[in-house]
PAROTOR-864954 format. One line per field, with one value per residue (C-alpha): residue number from 1; chain; x, y, z. Coordinates in nm, 3 decimals. Each point is the difference from the previous one (the first is absolute). Example, Ala and Ser with C-alpha at 12.3 -4.5 7.8 and 13.67 -1.06 7.14 Angstrom:
PAROTOR-864954
zanu: [1, 2]
lose: [A, A]
xx: [1.230, 0.137]
yy: [-0.450, 0.344]
zz: [0.780, -0.066]
//
This chain:
PAROTOR-864954
zanu: [1, 2, 3, 4, 5, 6, 7, 8, 9, 10, 11, 12, 13, 14, 15, 16, 17, 18, 19, 20, 21, 22, 23, 24, 25, 26, 27, 28, 29, 30, 31, 32, 33, 34, 35, 36, 37, 38, 39, 40, 41, 42, 43, 44, 45, 46, 47, 48, 49, 50, 51, 52, 53]
lose: [A, A, A, A, A, A, A, A, A, A, A, A, A, A, A, A, A, A, A, A, A, A, A, A, A, A, A, A, A, A, A, A, A, A, A, A, A, A, A, A, A, A, A, A, A, A, A, A, A, A, A, A, A]
xx: [-1.079, -0.262, -0.330, -0.307, -0.131, -0.287, -0.284, -0.156, -0.372, -0.180, -0.352, -0.185, -0.242, -0.254, -0.154, -0.308, -0.069, -0.336, 0.082, -0.363, -0.086, 0.298, -0.095, -0.363, 0.094, 0.248, -0.264, -0.258, 0.253, 0.088, -0.365, -0.054, 0.303, -0.102, -0.356, 0.114, 0.228, -0.270, -0.262, 0.215, 0.074, -0.369, -0.098, 0.247, -0.140, -0.357, 0.095, 0.178, -0.304, -0.223, 0.229, -0.003, -0.381]
yy: [9.930, 0.153, -0.181, 0.199, -0.066, -0.242, 0.081, -0.314, -0.022, -0.244, -0.119, -0.184, -0.243, -0.195, -0.305, -0.154, -0.356, -0.153, -0.370, -0.106, 0.136, -0.179, -0.329, 0.040, 0.071, -0.289, -0.232, 0.109, -0.047, -0.347, -0.105, 0.127, -0.187, -0.325, 0.045, 0.054, -0.306, -0.219, 0.133, -0.070, -0.355, -0.065, 0.146, -0.232, -0.302, 0.093, 0.044, -0.338, -0.169, 0.151, -0.132, -0.349, -0.021]
zz: [-5.369, 0.224, 0.034, 0.091, 0.347, 0.018, 0.227, 0.136, -0.034, 0.222, -0.042, 0.270, -0.159, 0.199, -0.166, 0.156, -0.111, 0.079, 0.024, 0.039, -0.346, -0.155, 0.167, -0.110, -0.361, -0.013, 0.145, -0.257, -0.282, 0.130, 0.014, -0.355, -0.134, 0.170, -0.127, -0.356, 0.012, 0.156, -0.241, -0.305, 0.116, 0.066, -0.336, -0.177, 0.183, -0.091, -0.366, 0.004, 0.154, -0.268, -0.275, 0.151, 0.007]
//
């Protein structure tokens, strides 16, 4: 059984990663998540206080 010869193809790929953009986006996402959680908790407290009055 003769297999056809394989010609190796090589591709040189260069990946540039800008870490500062990743850190900035993760920081913004973290601030938004904390803000949403804090805002929801505060909103619940305000609604509870209004019901108690």
